[in-house]
N, C-alpha and C positions, 0 to 999 in steps of 0.2 A: 879567899873569899869573903865575898863580908857575909855576915850573917847576921839576923834579930831571932829573938829568944818568942817562943810562945809569948810572954808578958806584954814585949815593947809591938808585935801584933796588937795587940787584945787596947793594947793603949792608942796607937792608931788609929783602927777601926772605933774603938768610944769619943775621940778627940775629933771625928769625920776632917782626918788628918790627908790632906791631896798626894793621894801614892793610888798606885795601882797594883791587884792581887790576883797572878792568874796560877791555875789550878792545872798541872802539866799530868795529873794521873789518866785510867783510862774511864769512858763513861760510866761503867756500872759501879766503878769505884765514889767518881763522883755523883748520881743516882742517891747512891747508898746515904753520904754526908755529904756537905759544903761547905766552904765561910763565903761565898756568894760573890765567889771568885768569876775570874772569868777565866772560861773552861777552853784548854787546848793538847791536848791532848798529844805528850813528848813525841808522838810519833810527826806531828802536822804543828811544829813551831816552829822550822826555820821556813818552811812555805810559808807561815800565818804573824812573821815578826813583825806584818806593821802596826800591828796590833796592838806590838808591847812599844808603848812609852819609852823614848830616850830624855826625858823635861822631866822626868816626873820619880821619885823612888818607886821602884815595882819590887813587888815579894814576890817571887818564883816559890809554890810548894809541891807537893807528892804528900805521900804513906809517910817516908822516915826521914826522907830527907836526900836521899841517894841521888834519883831520879831527876829532883828540880837542880841538882851538884849539877848536871850533867849536862842539861838544858843551859844553863847561865854559862860555863866555860865554852857552852859550843857558841854561843849568843857573844860571847866575852871577846873569845879566839875568829869567830868568824865576819862580824858585825862589827863588832866594835862598842859596840856596849859596856858602861862604865857605873850603872845606878842601881842596878840586882844584886839583891838580895837574895838568900837562901835562906827559909824558915827551918832554923836550928830543930831538930825533930819530926817534923814534918805536924799533918793532922791527928796520926796517933797523941805526939806529944802534946800538941793543940785541947786535945779532948781531953787525954790525962789528970792537966793542970789546970784548965780552965774553963772545958766543959762546952756542952754546945744548949 
């Protein structure tokens, strides 16, 4: 599985790169703190897969990286995605290393 570090994600954001950020946490987690990504809870990803681009880099994140890894595995095996990257350490690592 491909991954990006929080520093790489920050560079993508800062450079205004053409990529998509998907947050697969639960509503209350997203409401507490978020990185302004597209909110699609893990349980709703498969029925909302049409919202996830196949044409550009897509970074998927959760709290620590475990749920997003499971989502990526499902999208790759079931729907043939090849452009997905897991945020290593999730939003916890982003907050710790980059801040909000």
